[in-house]
Backbone as CSV, one residue per row, in Angstrom:
resi,resn,N_x,N_y,N_z,CA_x,CA_y,CA_z,C_x,C_y,C_z
1,UNK,3.441,42.257,-13.699,4.676,41.838,-13.343,5.549,41.415,-14.470
2,UNK,5.023,40.975,-15.509,5.685,40.702,-16.672,6.301,41.953,-17.383
3,UNK,5.464,43.004,-17.304,6.162,44.237,-17.903,7.284,44.722,-17.031
4,UNK,7.184,44.638,-15.690,8.303,45.017,-14.858,9.540,44.059,-14.999
5,UNK,9.295,42.927,-15.118,10.472,41.986,-15.551,11.074,42.470,-16.808
6,UNK,10.386,42.782,-17.781,11.000,43.134,-19.191,11.608,44.416,-18.942
7,UNK,11.043,45.437,-18.345,11.654,46.709,-18.271,13.005,46.648,-17.385
8,UNK,12.846,45.817,-16.454,14.090,45.691,-15.460,15.223,45.087,-16.277
9,UNK,14.864,43.926,-17.030,15.968,43.341,-17.886,16.556,44.166,-18.945
10,UNK,15.676,45.023,-19.605,16.187,45.858,-20.581,17.098,46.922,-19.916
11,UNK,16.580,47.514,-18.742,17.281,48.524,-18.030,18.656,48.092,-17.566
12,UNK,18.876,46.791,-17.295,20.131,46.466,-16.805,20.982,45.962,-17.836
13,UNK,20.587,46.074,-19.107,21.544,45.824,-20.226,21.405,44.555,-20.685
14,UNK,20.561,43.655,-20.214,20.555,42.284,-20.736,19.901,42.309,-22.102
15,UNK,20.201,41.195,-22.903,19.783,41.057,-24.256,18.653,40.113,-24.624
16,UNK,18.307,39.257,-23.821,17.405,38.185,-24.155,16.384,37.899,-23.008
17,UNK,15.174,37.945,-23.314,14.052,37.620,-22.331,13.388,36.435,-22.847
18,UNK,13.389,35.299,-22.053,12.955,34.026,-22.523,11.815,33.484,-21.570
19,UNK,11.000,32.736,-21.993,9.820,32.096,-21.238,9.969,30.580,-21.420
20,UNK,9.298,29.816,-20.561,9.204,28.344,-20.676,7.844,27.944,-21.151
21,UNK,7.561,26.741,-21.154,6.474,26.159,-21.882,5.698,25.082,-21.004
22,UNK,4.448,25.428,-20.697,3.488,24.187,-20.330,2.149,24.584,-20.996
23,UNK,1.493,23.565,-21.322,0.190,23.716,-21.905,-1.008,23.346,-20.971
24,UNK,-0.800,22.220,-20.356,-1.827,21.744,-19.372,-1.114,21.433,-18.018
25,UNK,-1.752,22.192,-16.880,-1.010,22.098,-15.599,-1.541,20.848,-14.991
26,UNK,-0.971,19.693,-15.414,-1.320,18.465,-14.676,-0.569,18.384,-13.298
27,UNK,-0.810,17.333,-12.500,-0.331,17.297,-11.154,1.221,17.379,-11.156
28,UNK,1.905,16.661,-12.238,3.294,16.535,-12.258,3.855,17.929,-12.507
29,UNK,3.247,18.714,-13.385,3.709,20.114,-13.633,3.475,20.998,-12.438
30,UNK,2.263,20.882,-11.831,1.779,21.805,-10.735,2.587,21.793,-9.638
31,UNK,3.436,20.595,-9.157,4.270,20.555,-8.141,5.387,21.773,-8.111
32,UNK,5.595,22.127,-9.410,6.642,23.158,-9.491,6.027,24.370,-10.081
33,UNK,5.115,24.318,-11.057,4.597,25.395,-11.769,3.115,25.429,-11.595
34,UNK,2.448,25.757,-10.676,0.943,25.900,-10.457,0.359,26.710,-11.432
35,UNK,-1.016,26.449,-11.633,-1.801,27.427,-12.620,-2.064,28.767,-12.085
36,UNK,-2.266,29.850,-12.794,-2.155,29.712,-14.299,-0.759,29.917,-14.842
37,UNK,-0.591,29.416,-16.011,0.675,29.423,-16.747,0.524,30.016,-18.006
38,UNK,1.357,31.034,-18.469,1.219,31.839,-19.676,1.684,31.056,-20.784
39,UNK,0.953,30.928,-21.953,1.454,30.208,-23.062,2.466,31.070,-23.853
40,UNK,3.745,30.487,-24.121,4.803,31.271,-24.550,4.686,32.207,-25.894
41,UNK,4.004,31.744,-26.783,3.891,32.577,-27.928,2.964,33.864,-27.626
42,UNK,1.949,33.664,-27.035,1.103,34.787,-26.622,1.879,35.710,-25.746
43,UNK,2.653,35.185,-24.815,3.350,35.914,-23.904,4.428,36.775,-24.590
44,UNK,5.204,36.037,-25.399,6.213,36.804,-26.129,5.673,37.768,-27.044
45,UNK,4.618,37.515,-27.645,3.973,38.535,-28.532,3.792,39.852,-27.609
46,UNK,3.160,39.727,-26.582,2.787,40.745,-25.836,4.142,41.604,-25.426
47,UNK,5.163,40.903,-24.927,6.369,41.329,-24.467,7.106,42.149,-25.622
48,UNK,6.926,41.581,-26.778,7.475,42.231,-27.912,6.934,43.759,-28.063
49,UNK,5.779,43.916,-27.680,5.177,45.244,-27.729,5.564,46.226,-26.638
50,UNK,6.025,45.568,-25.471,6.440,46.517,-24.414,8.017,46.539,-24.288
51,UNK,8.716,46.042,-25.275,10.071,46.130,-25.171,10.656,46.728,-26.518
52,UNK,11.864,47.092,-26.643,12.264,47.679,-27.942,13.525,46.993,-28.505
53,UNK,14.424,46.554,-27.493,15.656,46.075,-27.910,15.878,44.548,-27.581
54,UNK,15.271,44.079,-26.509,15.667,42.860,-25.967,15.128,41.678,-26.854
55,UNK,16.076,40.598,-27.111,15.562,39.474,-27.820,14.586,38.614,-27.067
56,UNK,13.761,37.982,-27.730,12.735,37.081,-27.083,12.937,35.718,-27.347
57,UNK,12.698,34.812,-26.426,12.877,33.480,-26.765,12.224,32.295,-25.701
58,UNK,12.564,31.190,-25.859,11.863,30.057,-25.104,12.934,29.197,-24.707
59,UNK,12.846,28.749,-23.304,13.754,27.730,-22.694,12.919,26.866,-21.839
60,UNK,12.376,25.736,-22.377,12.314,25.487,-23.714,10.886,25.177,-24.132
61,UNK,10.511,25.455,-25.450,9.250,25.032,-26.011,9.424,23.524,-26.146
62,UNK,8.186,22.988,-25.737,8.010,21.418,-25.798,7.623,21.102,-27.120
63,UNK,8.366,20.621,-28.103,8.144,20.411,-29.525,6.881,19.515,-29.654
64,UNK,6.737,18.351,-29.170,5.601,17.602,-29.490,4.240,17.998,-29.147
65,UNK,4.204,19.138,-28.265,2.810,19.563,-27.896,2.043,20.195,-29.005
66,UNK,2.821,20.688,-30.095,2.090,21.390,-31.196,2.458,20.928,-32.565
67,UNK,1.485,20.985,-33.460,1.825,20.502,-34.896,3.047,21.509,-35.301
68,UNK,4.138,20.812,-35.971,5.156,21.693,-36.299,4.938,22.811,-37.357
69,UNK,3.947,22.622,-38.247,3.491,23.734,-38.997,2.978,24.882,-38.282
70,UNK,2.304,24.608,-37.222,1.547,25.704,-36.309,2.817,26.425,-35.736
71,UNK,3.783,25.536,-35.081,4.853,26.168,-34.416,5.712,26.961,-35.343
72,UNK,5.949,26.453,-36.526,6.850,27.260,-37.601,6.231,28.468,-38.036
73,UNK,4.714,28.577,-38.087,4.192,29.754,-38.441,4.243,30.818,-37.242
74,UNK,3.832,30.330,-36.103,3.793,31.277,-34.972,5.169,31.793,-34.724
75,UNK,6.238,31.026,-34.897,7.617,31.504,-34.592,7.981,32.482,-35.678
76,UNK,7.766,32.168,-36.997,8.187,33.082,-38.059,7.440,34.241,-37.971
77,UNK,6.096,34.285,-37.708,5.377,35.516,-37.495,5.857,36.521,-36.321
78,UNK,6.149,35.773,-35.234,6.665,36.472,-34.128,7.951,37.157,-34.442
79,UNK,8.809,36.396,-35.020,10.186,36.874,-35.613,9.874,38.075,-36.460
80,UNK,9.025,38.018,-37.308,8.888,39.132,-38.155,8.407,40.336,-37.522
81,UNK,7.324,40.163,-36.722,6.626,41.263,-36.080,7.596,41.980,-34.951
82,UNK,8.441,41.167,-34.457,9.269,41.803,-33.303,10.498,42.245,-33.877
83,UNK,10.731,42.300,-35.208,11.896,42.791,-35.857,13.090,41.823,-35.857
84,UNK,12.943,40.559,-35.879,13.936,39.563,-35.931,14.532,39.180,-34.548
85,UNK,13.724,39.393,-33.543,14.259,39.125,-32.076,13.999,37.822,-31.547
86,UNK,13.507,36.907,-32.252,13.109,35.456,-31.632,14.222,34.533,-31.722
87,UNK,14.434,33.827,-30.569,15.274,32.735,-30.405,14.452,31.511,-29.884
88,UNK,14.324,30.497,-30.589,13.560,29.334,-30.289,14.315,28.198,-29.612
89,UNK,14.287,28.114,-28.280,14.860,26.863,-27.487,13.898,25.895,-27.460
90,UNK,14.102,24.595,-27.832,13.251,23.501,-27.797,13.725,22.440,-27.129
91,UNK,12.845,21.555,-26.725,13.002,20.345,-25.929,11.943,19.258,-26.231
92,UNK,12.351,18.146,-25.747,11.450,16.852,-25.971,10.370,16.720,-24.890
93,UNK,10.654,17.374,-23.784,9.624,17.343,-22.635,9.921,16.293,-21.689
94,UNK,9.187,16.551,-20.528,9.509,15.546,-19.322,8.203,15.181,-18.557
95,UNK,7.095,15.989,-18.814,5.849,15.736,-17.837,4.949,14.678,-18.524
96,UNK,5.096,13.486,-18.127,4.314,12.314,-18.671,2.845,12.624,-18.549
97,UNK,2.272,13.176,-17.529,0.825,13.332,-17.483,0.383,14.508,-18.433
98,UNK,1.219,15.533,-18.487,0.809,16.504,-19.492,0.745,16.022,-21.041
99,UNK,1.732,15.109,-21.302,1.730,14.429,-22.560,0.393,13.473,-22.698
100,UNK,-0.086,12.831,-21.672,-1.236,12.158,-21.678,-2.393,13.048,-21.847
101,UNK,-2.498,14.095,-21.147,-3.596,15.082,-21.327,-3.787,15.605,-22.794
102,UNK,-2.685,15.797,-23.517,-2.610,16.355,-24.827,-2.723,15.219,-25.887
103,UNK,-2.860,13.865,-25.345,-2.919,12.777,-26.312,-1.694,12.717,-27.234
104,UNK,-0.585,12.863,-26.601,0.747,12.923,-27.418,1.491,11.713,-26.709
105,UNK,2.014,10.775,-27.567,2.733,9.512,-27.115,4.123,9.981,-26.366
106,UNK,4.143,9.822,-25.141,5.359,10.158,-24.396,6.524,9.401,-24.830
107,UNK,6.403,8.179,-25.125,7.518,7.343,-25.369,8.103,7.735,-26.863
108,UNK,7.362,8.331,-27.581,7.692,8.861,-28.925,8.242,10.232,-29.006
109,UNK,8.451,10.909,-27.888,8.655,12.383,-27.786,10.026,12.750,-28.502
110,UNK,11.093,11.749,-28.420,12.174,12.100,-29.063,12.206,12.194,-30.570
111,UNK,11.493,11.109,-31.112,11.378,11.002,-32.538,10.533,12.085,-33.156
112,UNK,9.409,12.304,-32.269,8.654,13.583,-32.781,9.413,14.793,-32.798
113,UNK,10.192,14.992,-31.731,11.035,16.268,-31.777,11.877,16.397,-32.946
114,UNK,12.502,15.374,-33.322,13.434,15.296,-34.408,12.587,15.544,-35.800
115,UNK,11.557,15.007,-35.906,10.668,15.197,-37.013,10.101,16.605,-37.145
116,UNK,9.750,17.121,-36.070,9.166,18.381,-36.053,10.178,19.487,-36.286
117,UNK,11.458,19.328,-35.895,12.473,20.362,-36.167,12.658,20.320,-37.784
118,UNK,12.768,19.077,-38.279,13.051,19.074,-39.741,11.808,19.777,-40.472
119,UNK,10.583,19.388,-39.970,9.346,20.086,-40.703,9.417,21.589,-40.553
120,UNK,9.784,22.006,-39.318,9.761,23.496,-39.260,10.888,24.153,-40.139
121,UNK,12.035,23.631,-40.244,13.162,24.165,-41.189,12.672,24.085,-42.627
122,UNK,11.969,22.963,-42.992,11.389,22.877,-44.288,10.307,23.900,-44.530
123,UNK,9.468,24.255,-43.617,8.416,25.247,-43.766,9.168,26.655,-43.958
124,UNK,10.178,26.951,-43.221,10.824,28.233,-43.167,11.466,28.598,-44.557
125,UNK,11.683,27.445,-45.373,12.262,27.644,-46.669,11.323,28.395,-47.548
126,UNK,10.089,28.320,-47.248,9.082,29.148,-48.096,8.903,30.516,-47.489
127,UNK,9.917,31.446,-47.838,9.895,32.708,-47.364,8.715,33.697,-47.634
128,UNK,7.913,33.375,-48.620,6.823,34.150,-49.007,5.638,33.842,-47.988
129,UNK,5.447,32.487,-47.721,4.440,32.086,-46.911,4.769,32.347,-45.337
130,UNK,5.939,31.780,-45.011,6.473,32.023,-43.570,7.227,33.183,-43.447
131,UNK,6.622,34.300,-43.576,7.418,35.529,-43.370,7.984,35.618,-42.099
132,UNK,9.288,35.965,-42.189,9.942,36.192,-40.780,11.305,35.312,-40.843
133,UNK,11.252,34.229,-41.835,12.539,33.697,-42.087,12.874,32.643,-41.044
134,UNK,14.082,32.037,-41.237,14.620,30.933,-40.355,14.785,31.572,-38.818
135,UNK,14.469,30.856,-37.811,14.543,31.303,-36.461,15.618,30.434,-35.801
136,UNK,16.664,31.134,-35.133,17.726,30.168,-34.450,16.975,29.159,-33.539
137,UNK,17.517,27.957,-33.641,16.924,26.899,-32.768,18.034,26.420,-31.746
138,UNK,17.742,26.571,-30.481,18.592,26.069,-29.480,17.930,24.774,-28.942
139,UNK,18.712,23.627,-29.108,18.210,22.376,-28.624,18.601,22.115,-27.168
140,UNK,17.548,21.919,-26.326,17.827,21.687,-24.959,17.924,20.220,-24.687
141,UNK,18.557,19.841,-23.512,18.603,18.542,-23.214,19.945,18.101,-22.709
142,UNK,20.070,17.372,-21.667,21.418,17.057,-20.944,21.819,15.449,-21.362
143,UNK,20.827,14.709,-21.924,21.143,13.371,-22.294,21.936,13.289,-23.616
144,UNK,22.441,12.098,-23.846,23.157,11.948,-25.238,22.190,12.144,-26.363
145,UNK,20.893,11.678,-26.124,19.746,11.903,-27.280,19.691,13.380,-27.406
146,UNK,19.596,14.166,-26.301,19.487,15.744,-26.552,20.674,16.205,-27.225
147,UNK,21.834,15.777,-26.835,23.122,16.335,-27.377,23.181,15.928,-29.010
148,UNK,22.736,14.642,-29.321,22.815,14.275,-30.665,21.774,15.100,-31.586
149,UNK,20.576,15.344,-30.915,19.731,16.128,-31.658,20.153,17.516,-31.840
150,UNK,20.961,18.086,-30.921,21.434,19.387,-31.035,22.463,19.425,-32.304
151,UNK,23.315,18.337,-32.258,24.340,18.233,-33.313,23.604,18.112,-34.705
152,UNK,22.632,17.232,-34.811,22.003,16.868,-36.094,21.146,18.094,-36.581
153,UNK,20.412,18.903,-35.713,19.412,19.612,-36.029,19.372,21.091,-35.478
154,UNK,20.199,21.401,-34.562,20.260,22.617,-33.810,21.244,23.629,-34.306
155,UNK,21.132,24.806,-34.014,22.004,25.937,-34.160,22.961,25.933,-32.879
156,UNK,22.364,25.600,-31.793,23.251,25.644,-30.559,22.627,24.446,-29.523
157,UNK,23.511,24.023,-28.737,22.968,23.153,-27.580,22.731,23.883,-26.346
158,UNK,21.814,23.718,-25.694,21.304,24.406,-24.566,21.046,23.412,-23.335
159,UNK,22.091,23.084,-22.673,22.064,22.350,-21.556,21.555,22.986,-20.290
160,UNK,21.097,22.299,-19.374,20.173,22.964,-18.310,20.725,22.695,-16.935
161,UNK,21.053,23.752,-16.087,21.222,23.773,-14.711,22.212,22.536,-14.263
162,UNK,23.527,22.732,-14.395,24.369,21.623,-13.992,25.731,22.237,-13.417
163,UNK,26.574,21.439,-13.155,27.877,21.694,-12.521,28.940,22.074,-13.704
164,UNK,29.861,22.774,-13.357,31.009,23.002,-14.321,31.666,21.643,-14.814
165,UNK,32.022,20.859,-13.810,32.615,19.619,-14.293,31.758,18.841,-15.267
166,UNK,30.494,18.903,-14.987,29.528,18.073,-15.874,29.590,18.646,-17.167
167,UNK,29.538,20.053,-17.352,29.488,20.711,-18.570,30.790,20.410,-19.292
168,UNK,31.875,20.373,-18.639,33.120,20.144,-19.297,33.136,18.753,-19.942
169,UNK,32.652,17.673,-19.232,32.586,16.381,-19.647,31.523,16.208,-20.755
170,UNK,30.440,16.939,-20.598,29.380,16.890,-21.770,29.852,17.454,-23.041
171,UNK,30.702,18.493,-22.828,31.283,19.101,-24.075,32.095,18.078,-24.853
172,UNK,32.840,17.233,-24.112,33.579,16.214,-24.790,32.667,15.276,-25.627
173,UNK,31.611,14.862,-24.831,30.547,14.035,-25.581,29.937,14.739,-26.844
174,UNK,29.640,16.121,-26.641,29.190,16.873,-27.805,30.158,16.843,-29.014
175,UNK,31.432,17.070,-28.732,32.514,17.060,-29.845,32.532,15.567,-30.396
176,UNK,32.594,14.576,-29.553,32.633,13.220,-30.130,31.421,12.940,-30.997
177,UNK,30.186,13.200,-30.457,29.016,12.939,-31.302,28.999,13.758,-32.598
178,UNK,29.496,15.014,-32.576,29.680,15.861,-33.784,30.524,15.152,-34.810
179,UNK,31.681,14.628,-34.230,32.530,13.931,-35.056,31.964,12.695,-35.813
180,UNK,31.277,11.867,-34.893,30.545,10.603,-35.390,29.563,10.991,-36.546
181,UNK,28.873,12.143,-36.337,27.818,12.554,-37.354,28.468,13.305,-38.322
182,UNK,29.676,13.635,-38.380,30.218,14.427,-39.490,29.552,15.886,-39.670
183,UNK,29.357,16.320,-38.524,28.733,17.547,-38.391,29.538,18.727,-37.524
184,UNK,29.388,19.966,-37.759,29.985,20.969,-37.028,29.571,20.885,-35.430
185,UNK,30.327,21.378,-34.669,29.947,21.394,-33.148,29.096,22.586,-33.002
186,UNK,27.823,22.308,-32.506,26.911,23.521,-32.231,27.445,24.407,-31.281
187,UNK,26.891,25.602,-31.288,27.300,26.647,-30.209,26.842,26.135,-28.806
188,UNK,27.627,26.617,-27.901,27.173,26.217,-26.370,26.468,27.440,-25.833
189,UNK,25.165,27.283,-25.375,24.445,28.206,-24.789,23.757,27.631,-23.449
190,UNK,24.488,27.441,-22.560,23.924,26.749,-21.269,22.926,27.634,-20.463
191,UNK,22.096,27.060,-19.775,21.258,27.655,-18.721,21.753,27.199,-17.442
192,UNK,22.191,28.241,-16.489,22.683,27.838,-15.268,21.756,28.532,-14.074
193,UNK,21.871,27.993,-12.945,21.292,28.486,-11.708,21.833,29.875,-11.474
194,UNK,21.137,30.737,-10.884,21.716,32.062,-10.407,21.220,31.990,-8.904
195,UNK,22.004,31.765,-8.015,21.730,31.805,-6.655,22.924,32.512,-5.927
196,UNK,22.678,33.757,-5.554,23.681,34.563,-4.928,23.653,34.348,-3.426
197,UNK,24.737,34.025,-2.926,24.885,33.729,-1.415,25.880,34.653,-0.701
198,UNK,25.758,34.971,0.571,26.643,35.870,1.252,28.033,35.243,1.506
199,UNK,28.095,33.904,1.624,29.297,33.202,1.887,29.539,32.269,0.789
200,UNK,30.792,31.813,0.466,31.016,30.761,-0.602,30.479,29.463,-0.363
201,UNK,29.982,28.912,-1.500,29.365,27.487,-1.529,30.674,26.586,-1.736
202,UNK,30.915,25.748,-0.749,32.104,24.944,-0.982,31.732,23.462,-1.284
203,UNK,30.441,23.197,-1.436,29.970,21.839,-1.694,30.572,21.337,-3.026
204,UNK,31.267,20.175,-3.064,31.810,19.721,-4.425,30.782,19.527,-5.516
205,UNK,29.538,19.462,-5.119,28.412,19.370,-6.189,27.863,20.754,-6.485
206,UNK,28.435,21.844,-6.122,28.018,23.149,-6.292,27.790,23.314,-7.892
207,UNK,26.531,23.702,-8.155,26.037,23.958,-9.510,26.705,25.310,-10.085
208,UNK,27.021,25.395,-11.307,27.403,26.597,-11.956,26.461,27.825,-11.609
209,UNK,26.846,28.991,-11.255,26.022,30.058,-10.882,25.437,30.094,-9.593
210,UNK,26.041,29.317,-8.585,25.637,29.202,-7.298,26.752,29.631,-6.291
211,UNK,26.547,30.604,-5.516,27.592,31.061,-4.641,27.686,32.566,-4.478
212,UNK,28.889,32.973,-4.047,29.098,34.395,-3.981,29.251,34.991,-5.345
213,UNK,29.262,36.350,-5.417,29.309,37.062,-6.681,30.549,36.770,-7.478
214,UNK,31.702,36.604,-6.475,32.898,36.214,-7.194,32.827,34.867,-7.772
215,UNK,32.227,33.927,-7.149,32.140,32.472,-7.627,31.213,32.493,-8.895
216,UNK,30.132,33.291,-8.913,29.329,33.401,-10.142,30.049,33.979,-11.370
217,UNK,30.780,34.997,-11.158,31.548,35.669,-12.135,32.603,34.716,-12.581
218,UNK,33.233,34.025,-11.729,34.187,32.986,-12.116,33.742,31.952,-12.932
219,UNK,32.378,31.500,-12.542,31.767,30.424,-13.427,31.510,31.013,-14.844
220,UNK,31.024,32.246,-14.978,30.781,32.742,-16.286,32.135,32.849,-17.075
221,UNK,33.207,33.113,-16.397,34.535,33.429,-17.160,34.889,31.834,-17.618
222,UNK,34.766,30.865,-16.745,35.055,29.581,-17.131,34.113,29.062,-18.380
223,UNK,32.862,29.493,-18.228,32.088,29.063,-19.451,32.413,29.833,-20.817
224,UNK,32.905,31.161,-20.553,33.411,31.758,-21.685,34.665,31.052,-22.309
225,UNK,35.632,30.589,-21.443,36.673,29.863,-21.790,36.315,28.579,-22.681
226,UNK,35.233,28.058,-22.117,34.682,26.741,-22.659,34.025,26.981,-24.114
227,UNK,33.764,28.250,-24.413,33.279,28.648,-25.760,31.801,29.047,-25.708
228,UNK,31.220,29.258,-24.447,29.851,29.644,-24.415,29.700,30.900,-25.056
229,UNK,28.642,31.107,-25.977,28.415,32.445,-26.709,27.313,33.226,-25.805
230,UNK,26.444,32.434,-25.120,25.527,32.931,-24.322,25.308,32.041,-23.046
231,UNK,25.004,32.714,-21.842,24.706,31.872,-20.650,23.299,32.301,-20.127
232,UNK,22.354,31.417,-19.928,21.165,31.869,-19.240,21.292,31.677,-17.777
233,UNK,21.076,32.867,-17.105,21.055,32.896,-15.560,19.652,32.608,-15.017
234,UNK,19.460,31.603,-14.256,18.216,31.259,-13.957,17.959,31.317,-12.407
235,UNK,17.264,32.382,-11.965,17.209,32.597,-10.496,15.961,31.830,-9.759
236,UNK,15.266,30.997,-10.467,14.248,30.318,-9.923,14.746,29.112,-9.165
237,UNK,14.493,29.024,-7.872,15.009,27.965,-6.993,13.937,26.947,-6.719
238,UNK,12.735,26.983,-7.348,11.811,25.914,-7.200,10.537,26.111,-6.451
239,UNK,10.472,27.323,-5.694,9.405,27.770,-4.920,8.470,28.554,-5.722
240,UNK,7.159,28.113,-5.988,6.385,28.993,-6.786,5.975,30.369,-6.189
241,UNK,6.176,30.431,-4.974,5.933,31.744,-4.388,6.916,32.815,-4.700
242,UNK,8.163,32.369,-5.280,9.189,33.295,-5.752,8.640,34.154,-6.942
243,UNK,7.537,33.773,-7.642,7.154,34.462,-8.751,6.509,35.691,-8.300
244,UNK,5.939,35.660,-7.162,5.315,36.978,-6.622,6.175,37.944,-5.893
245,UNK,7.381,37.544,-5.738,8.386,38.325,-5.096,9.605,38.336,-5.730
246,UNK,9.917,38.927,-6.839,11.108,38.919,-7.708,12.194,39.724,-7.112
247,UNK,12.021,40.409,-6.237,13.008,41.521,-5.801,14.486,40.981,-5.758
248,UNK,14.486,39.737,-4.991,15.805,39.107,-4.723,16.383,38.674,-5.980
249,UNK,15.629,38.159,-6.954,16.219,37.820,-8.246,16.751,39.095,-9.100
250,UNK,15.954,40.113,-8.936,16.371,41.382,-9.561,17.741,41.972,-8.981
251,UNK,17.799,41.761,-7.722,18.960,42.297,-7.127,20.255,41.345,-7.508
252,UNK,20.029,40.113,-7.619,21.076,39.185,-8.116,21.505,39.572,-9.616
253,UNK,20.478,39.797,-10.523,20.846,40.180,-11.763,21.527,41.479,-11.896
254,UNK,21.136,42.483,-11.123,21.698,43.714,-11.041,23.201,43.512,-10.629
255,UNK,23.482,42.736,-9.613,24.878,42.514,-9.262,25.779,41.948,-10.282
256,UNK,25.225,40.905,-10.891,25.981,40.428,-12.121,26.244,41.391,-13.063
257,UNK,25.137,42.083,-13.547,25.173,43.037,-14.654,26.236,44.137,-14.271
258,UNK,26.291,44.670,-12.958,27.172,45.662,-12.718,28.588,45.093,-12.756
259,UNK,28.835,43.828,-12.414,30.171,43.278,-12.545,30.652,42.983,-13.947
260,UNK,29.765,42.744,-14.847,30.094,42.487,-16.170,29.977,43.681,-17.063
261,UNK,29.358,44.768,-16.485,29.247,46.104,-17.293,28.521,45.831,-18.711
262,UNK,29.189,46.158,-19.629,28.495,46.178,-21.021,28.515,44.840,-21.662
263,UNK,29.092,43.866,-20.765,29.150,42.509,-21.549,27.887,41.669,-21.190
264,UNK,26.852,42.230,-20.527,25.746,41.413,-20.015,24.975,41.056,-21.312
265,UNK,24.337,39.961,-21.200,23.463,39.666,-22.243,22.173,38.644,-21.800
266,UNK,21.137,38.942,-21.682,19.878,38.195,-21.779,18.977,38.096,-20.488
267,UNK,17.765,37.127,-20.657,16.988,36.829,-19.655,15.989,35.746,-19.946
268,UNK,15.554,34.998,-18.902,14.585,34.045,-19.076,13.347,34.240,-18.242
269,UNK,12.100,33.952,-18.641,10.920,34.210,-17.778,10.227,32.921,-17.705
270,UNK,9.951,32.515,-16.404,9.063,31.349,-16.227,7.748,31.949,-15.852
271,UNK,6.621,31.810,-16.672,5.381,32.494,-16.407,4.522,31.589,-15.644
272,UNK,4.059,31.923,-14.559,3.101,31.100,-13.574,2.587,32.014,-12.565
273,UNK,1.407,31.722,-12.092,0.806,32.507,-11.042,0.460,33.813,-11.333
274,UNK,0.149,34.061,-12.586,-0.128,35.542,-13.146,1.035,36.383,-12.868
275,UNK,2.155,35.844,-12.602,3.398,36.490,-12.371,4.443,35.973,-13.234
276,UNK,5.695,36.104,-13.037,6.685,35.586,-13.848,7.953,35.393,-12.934
277,UNK,8.553,34.090,-13.111,9.860,33.898,-12.611,10.783,33.917,-13.656
278,UNK,11.851,34.746,-13.449,12.772,34.884,-14.712,14.051,34.356,-14.370
279,UNK,14.753,34.159,-15.492,16.260,33.904,-15.469,16.900,34.760,-16.290
280,UNK,18.169,34.737,-16.451,18.832,35.679,-17.132,20.067,35.231,-17.792
281,UNK,20.382,35.692,-18.829,21.533,35.287,-19.698,22.652,36.311,-19.758
282,UNK,23.780,35.625,-19.741,25.027,36.523,-19.738,25.969,36.146,-20.825
283,UNK,26.440,37.033,-21.600,27.390,36.690,-22.661,28.818,37.127,-21.983
284,UNK,29.603,36.185,-21.513,30.884,36.667,-20.853,31.822,37.184,-21.900
């Protein structure tokens, strides 16, 4: 199924295939992502061999789960072996039981994430050892702490599945924090839901990417006007059985790709159940 996802994504003209990250399928993880779950670097390495053009990435790699020098080496090697196609989306994590299973202090995950990004960037400065060079880092997170991490340490801010009004308000916070830190505003690369419906969704809490094709295309246009360089389309609605039946997701991606023509860009894979739940990215 992973091969079919990759071939479908490339065939539709998308530019980025991305996977998410869990190491131990603890009960809090299993409620949404039951075992087995594919490790992202292993999965992306295999996908690099069955694709030729599509970029490869994570949304998001949980930084505190791995020593930063190990992550830096795996990322640099994968970037080199794939021809410079890696994008590293990172986050601090949320699954408390998984942190406990890995013996990583949950309450220190923010500080660990900051320290690990710095350590990875320092390692990549040694181009002879860490062949593959610096990898773009997208910092995920919707909180002020995540936004500040993106400003201080990231190449882009990668907020996850929210409404357009929320994104507009959060962008103001992003700019304010960047001004406070004396740093440039990082690129906006949001991940939004992709849920195609036959009739318009009129709920005031409608998330970006949810509704008719016209609504979804309108959301992508609004995100473009807000400065989004890339948008991840995420068709996973939370039911693990979706991973075994991706046809509806592929149809939604095809509809968006057809509407955007040559402007399409990307995809996300959520690896679970020996199958894959994917999302997709668009560049409006």
